Backbone bond lengths (Angstrom), bond angles and torsions (degrees), N, CA, C in turn:
res aa  C-N    CA-C-N  psi(-1)  N-CA   C-N-CA  omega(-1)  CA-C   N-CA-C  phi
1 M - - - 1.442 - - 1.518 107.98 -
2 R 1.298 116.40 96.27 1.467 121.05 -174.97 1.516 113.19 -63.75
3 I 1.308 117.16 -32.37 1.456 119.42 179.90 1.524 110.66 -64.05
4 G 1.312 117.62 -31.09 1.456 121.49 177.26 1.514 111.81 -65.23
5 I 1.320 116.64 -40.83 1.459 120.96 178.31 1.526 109.57 -66.42
6 D 1.318 117.69 -42.08 1.459 121.47 179.44 1.521 111.81 -65.64
7 A 1.324 117.15 -34.43 1.460 121.05 -176.39 1.527 113.24 -79.41
8 M 1.309 117.26 -13.35 1.463 120.04 -179.11 1.526 109.79 -60.73
9 N 1.312 115.80 140.14 1.466 123.25 176.62 1.522 113.88 60.74
10 K 1.313 117.37 30.02 1.464 121.69 176.41 1.520 108.67 -101.58
11 D 1.310 115.91 155.53 1.464 121.07 -178.96 1.516 112.75 -89.95
12 Y 1.316 118.36 -2.96 1.458 121.45 -177.38 1.523 110.14 -113.62
13 E 1.322 114.32 160.07 1.455 121.11 179.67 1.526 109.79 -88.32
14 T 1.318 117.45 138.77 1.460 122.58 179.99 1.519 109.35 -103.43
15 Y 1.328 115.67 132.05 1.459 122.27 179.00 1.525 108.95 -108.90
16 V 1.318 116.90 137.91 1.465 122.34 176.07 1.522 107.25 -108.83
17 V 1.342 115.65 119.34 1.461 121.90 -179.41 1.524 107.60 -117.18
18 V 1.320 116.42 125.81 1.466 121.17 178.89 1.529 109.59 -125.57
19 D 1.320 115.44 158.41 1.461 120.84 176.28 1.524 110.14 -66.14
20 W 1.322 115.38 146.87 1.458 121.11 175.04 1.521 108.22 -63.55
21 P 1.328 119.42 133.77 1.465 121.46 -178.09 1.534 111.40 -60.12
22 P 1.326 117.79 141.19 1.462 121.49 -179.35 1.528 113.66 -57.88
23 D 1.333 116.45 -33.51 1.467 119.09 -179.15 1.529 112.61 -86.13
24 G 1.339 117.21 -1.72 1.453 121.35 178.29 1.524 114.65 79.82
25 N 1.319 117.47 0.27 1.466 121.76 -178.79 1.528 109.12 -94.08
26 R 1.307 116.54 102.35 1.462 120.55 -177.73 1.524 113.58 -86.59
27 Q 1.332 117.89 -11.57 1.453 121.97 -173.79 1.533 114.25 -55.95
28 P 1.344 120.87 -45.07 1.468 118.38 179.36 1.527 112.97 -59.69
29 L 1.335 117.26 -39.10 1.458 120.25 178.61 1.524 111.50 -68.52
30 V 1.318 115.87 -43.92 1.461 120.91 -179.55 1.528 110.49 -63.83
31 Q 1.316 117.11 -43.04 1.467 120.94 179.62 1.530 111.53 -65.28
32 A 1.343 116.98 -40.45 1.461 120.30 178.95 1.530 110.60 -64.73
33 Y 1.338 117.28 -42.71 1.466 120.99 178.65 1.527 110.35 -65.75
34 Y 1.318 116.80 -41.82 1.467 121.38 178.85 1.534 110.44 -56.27
35 K 1.320 115.04 -45.18 1.469 119.61 -178.39 1.529 110.99 -66.71
36 L 1.340 117.45 -41.52 1.465 120.34 176.62 1.527 111.21 -65.09
37 F 1.317 116.30 -40.14 1.461 120.58 -177.27 1.523 111.68 -67.19
38 H 1.319 117.27 -45.35 1.465 120.78 -173.50 1.522 114.47 -93.47
39 Q 1.336 117.86 -30.74 1.460 120.70 -174.67 1.523 113.89 -115.11
40 G 1.334 117.43 -16.06 1.460 120.01 -177.83 1.510 112.88 72.12
41 K 1.336 116.35 27.49 1.466 120.83 -179.22 1.517 110.47 -129.96
42 S 1.333 115.29 148.63 1.458 120.49 176.35 1.516 109.63 -74.15
43 S 1.324 116.39 172.87 1.466 119.89 178.39 1.530 111.07 -64.48
44 A 1.340 116.98 -20.30 1.468 121.37 176.55 1.528 112.01 -87.83
45 G 1.343 116.64 -0.39 1.460 120.27 178.47 1.511 114.83 89.16
46 I 1.329 118.33 8.43 1.468 122.20 -179.61 1.531 108.94 -83.66
47 S 1.315 116.42 129.37 1.463 121.29 -179.09 1.524 111.15 -70.44
48 S 1.323 115.79 138.20 1.460 122.48 177.85 1.527 109.47 -79.41
49 K 1.320 117.76 139.84 1.464 121.54 179.55 1.523 111.46 -64.53
50 S 1.322 116.79 -27.08 1.467 120.18 -179.87 1.524 112.24 -86.42
51 G 1.326 117.36 -8.31 1.454 120.70 -177.15 1.518 111.23 83.43
52 K 1.317 116.57 -157.27 1.459 120.99 -179.48 1.526 109.88 -67.81
53 L 1.323 116.04 136.89 1.458 119.53 178.35 1.521 111.38 -64.87
54 S 1.312 116.89 -26.06 1.466 120.28 178.05 1.525 111.16 -64.38
55 D 1.320 117.85 -26.63 1.465 121.81 178.45 1.526 112.27 -84.74
56 C 1.332 116.79 -6.35 1.474 121.97 -176.74 1.528 111.96 -111.03
57 N 1.323 117.32 20.57 1.471 122.56 179.06 1.523 113.79 62.73
58 F 1.322 116.82 35.60 1.459 120.46 173.76 1.513 109.73 -84.99
59 F 1.333 116.48 148.09 1.453 122.01 175.86 1.521 108.42 -63.21
60 H 1.305 117.17 144.85 1.466 121.78 -172.80 1.525 114.42 -68.97
61 S 1.325 118.58 -14.24 1.463 120.83 -177.76 1.525 111.28 -127.83
62 L 1.297 115.02 146.28 1.458 121.76 172.36 1.522 108.14 -75.93
63 L 1.319 117.20 136.64 1.462 121.02 179.70 1.523 109.22 -103.31
64 L 1.314 115.76 125.31 1.462 121.78 179.76 1.518 108.69 -105.35
65 Q 1.316 115.52 133.71 1.453 120.90 -174.80 1.519 110.29 -131.99
66 N 1.301 115.54 143.41 1.454 120.87 173.99 1.528 108.24 -66.27
67 A 1.321 118.09 132.80 1.463 122.11 -176.65 1.518 112.56 -58.56
68 I 1.311 118.16 -33.95 1.459 121.24 -179.60 1.524 110.14 -63.95
69 T 1.313 117.68 -42.16 1.457 121.29 178.83 1.515 110.83 -65.30
70 V 1.326 117.64 -41.24 1.465 121.57 179.59 1.527 109.27 -62.56
71 H 1.320 118.30 -45.46 1.456 121.04 179.76 1.525 111.08 -64.08
72 F 1.309 118.10 -38.31 1.450 122.21 177.43 1.534 109.70 -63.79
73 Y 1.332 116.79 -43.25 1.458 121.39 178.29 1.523 109.91 -60.34
74 N 1.338 117.35 -42.59 1.465 120.44 179.23 1.516 112.21 -63.15
75 L 1.331 117.42 -33.10 1.462 120.20 178.01 1.527 111.74 -71.61
76 V 1.315 116.71 -34.00 1.464 121.47 -176.49 1.516 110.98 -77.39
77 T 1.321 117.58 -37.25 1.464 119.58 -174.81 1.495 113.51 -92.98
């Protein structure tokens, strides 16, 4: 997770925003983020090079966004 390495030793909090899953089931994404945040491991058990996301100033929750809103935001900014 390259963003984790970049966020290390930064003074600001990093937010991860992903599209809402097509099937509406957010649990796999939330569980994977939880494991990275608290244990520094992927859902497959592979250790992250940056370590726990909680140690890298990541926001404690994964943010899920409707794809239409994200695309609209990209057009505005």
